[in-house]
N, C-alpha and C positions, 0 to 999 in steps of 0.2 A: 508304235514298235523301235525293239531293243534291238541294236546291233553291235556284236564284238565279236573282233577276228579273233579271239581266243577262246570263242565259243561257236559250235554248230558252221565251224568254218567262214564265220563272217554273214551265215543266214540270218534274217531278222526275225524276232520270233515274236510275239506281244500274247499275254497275260489272259490280256480282257479276252481276246477270243475266245477262251475256255471258264471262262467268270462262273457261267452256272455249275458246269460240273465242278470245276474249282468248289466250288462252296459246298457242294453234295459231299465228294470225292476226297477232299485234299486235308479233312481236320482230321486227322490220322494219329494223332500224338499220342501216347499212352499216359495214364495219371501220372508215373513215374517219370514222363519228360518232366510237368510243371512241376512236380515236390522236388528232383533237385536242383530249380533254378529256385525255388523259394528256400531251399536249403542251404543257398548260397546267401543270404539275406536278400536276394533281389525281389521286384513286382509285389512287394507287399504294402501292406498298410503304412498310409504317411508319405509313401513316393510318391512321384509325380516322373511317369515313362513315358516315354517316345520308343512306337515300334516301326520301325524305317522296313520299310517293305512287305507291309504287314499284308497282301492281299487283302483276303476278305476277313481279315480281322481275326484269324483263328489263335493268336498268341495274345490279344486283349479279352475275347472274349471268354476263353478257357482260364485264364487267369484273372478274371474280375472279378469272380469271389473271394479271393486274398486280399483284395483290397484298395492294391492302388488303383491314381488315378489314371489313365490311359488316356495316350492320343496315340493314333495310326497313320503311318501317313505312306501311300502307293502312288508310282508314276501313272499309275493303270486308273481311268474314270470309271471301267467299267468293274474293276477288285471293289474300289473304292462305295461303286452303288451298293454292293452287294454287301459288302461289311457294314454298311448301314441300315439295309435292311434286314441283313440276319439281329445285330443289335436291338434295333428298335423290336423286334418280334418277341425279345427273349428280355425286354423291359433293363435295358445294358444303357448307363448314361457314359458314353465312349464316343469321344470326339474322331473326326477323322480327317485329312486333308487331301487334296491330289499332288503329289509333288515328289517329283525323285529325291532321293539322299542326298544329292549332289546340291541340290537348290531347296532344300528346308529352311524358313523364316522364322526361326525364333531367337528370342533376345538370348544372350548369355547368360549361361547357370541358369537355366530356366528345367533342366530335368537331373534328378537323382539318377536315375539309370538310361541307358540309351542300347533296343537290343535291336539285333539284325537276325530273323528266323530264315536260315533257306533262302539266302537272298546276297550273302553280301558277296560272293562269286562276282555281280553284276555291277556292284560298285565300283566307281576309280578312287582305289585304296588312296591317291596321290590327294584328291580333291578332299576327299567327305573325311577323311580322320582329322583334319583340322577344323572342319565345319562342327563332327561330333565334339569335339574337344571340348569349341567355343561354347557350344549350348549346354555342356553339364556343370552340375555344381563342382564344386571345390572335392576334390576325393570322390567323385562319381563314378561312377560303370556304367563301362560298352562293354556288353555281354553279345558273342557271334556263335550262335545255335546252327547245328545241321546235324540231320539225319538220312540217311542211306541205306537202301538196300544193299545187299552182297551178293555178287549175281555167280560169282565162284563157290560161293557154301551154300546158295539155294537155287535149286532145279526151277521153282516155279520162276524166280526175279530172272535166272539166265533166260530161259524160254521163251518172256516177255520182252526183255532188252532184246534177242536175235531177229523177235517180230518185229520191232520198232527199228531197228537199223536194215531192216529188209524195205523198208517204205523210207526210209529218212536216212541215208546211209551218212551223212553231216553232222549227223545228231553226235555229242560229243559226251553227254550223260551217261555212257553204256563203261563197263568194266570199272567200278568202286569200288576201292580196298580200303582197309582200315590205313586210317594216316599212319606216319612214324612218328610215335609220342614220346622214346626215350629221350630225344636228344633234338628236338624242334629247333626249329630257328623263328624266333619273333623280333628281329633286328627291323622290323617296318613299321612296329609299331613305336621305335625308341625317335624323338623326347618326347614323345607325347604322352603315354602311358607304360605302365608296367605290368607285368602280367600277374595278377591275382590268382586265379585259378585255369590250370587246364586238367580239362576230364575228358576220360574216353570211355567206352561202358557199352557193349550189346544188348540189344533186346528186341524181342519178339515181338511184331504187332498184327494182331488178331485181323484177318480178312475175310469174307465172303466171294466166289466167284465172282458175284455183283459189281461188288465195292473195291477190288481188285482190277476190274476191268476199267472201274471208273479209274480208278488211280493212274494206271498206265494211261488212259484217253486223256486225262487232264495232264501229263510230264509236256515239256519241252518240246518234244520228239516228234508229237503228235497233236493234239489239240492248240498248243500256242504256237506250235510252228507253221511255216507259211503252206504246207501240204494240203491241196485243192477239198473241199469237200467229200468228192468220188474217192478220192485215196484213202480218206479216214474211215470213209464208210466200207471200205474193201478191209482197210485193217481191221474193223471193229470183229467184219464178219470169222476174219480170219482166227482174229485173239478170242474171242466167243466158243470156235471150235475147237481152239487150244483149251482151251479151259474144261472143256463138257464133262471130261472123264474124271475130275479133280472132284475131291470131297468138298461138301458143300460148305466148311469151314477151312482155316488153316493159318497158319502163322508163317510169316514173311520175316526170316533172319534181317537185322537192320545192326547199324551201329550208330553211336550218338557223339556229337564231340561238343563242348563245351570251352569256350575261350574268354574266360571274362580278365577285363580289362578295366585298370584303374586309371584313374584321370591325373597326372601328373601338374 
């Protein structure tokens, strides 16, 4: 279980509760997402990469064919169980460890790249930034990735968010907007890192009614929350009914941010 006073009103959440749905429905990043990482010279052949908050190993598994040597770490044992299962089923030689980002235990200079995809908001920055700095090689990179839907520009995303909030009013994952990138402050990276790349772009992510329902169910506000099983079932019934009149396939507008930091 994770608790953070700045997230969901301090209510506990546990990604391990939704690992089965997570493995089915959270592997949604388009090819362009991974290609952008490769275009920055990251997660490629000859590099050793540590993926923090790896979940079910989405990033290592989807980038495996680019040739990097991956290790995935996650605080949830259930997530790591799913990551290992999916990797083994696809004959991928990826190592996984159960560990929070703040408690990783690797020798100094072990990695060319450290990644954190969809998870950096859960880390204790003051603790984790020096730890990552220590395990990176000289001039290594720490790449922070995020992809979020845009409810004020996408009606389906907005309606689904409103329903999540009906069942879980304390959920703070709603109402996302593109971050301001014209004059961002990265003071928190000093003096350990310098900003090598700061990227923002929009992307349309394809879904079916079933996969979008699964994606929403596997979010922090529902499947990973402290809601009762009965409340989750009631949410599912209402959400499926809400989606019934939609086309079988549709796109959901998302934004992507990539913050690539180089070790100093």
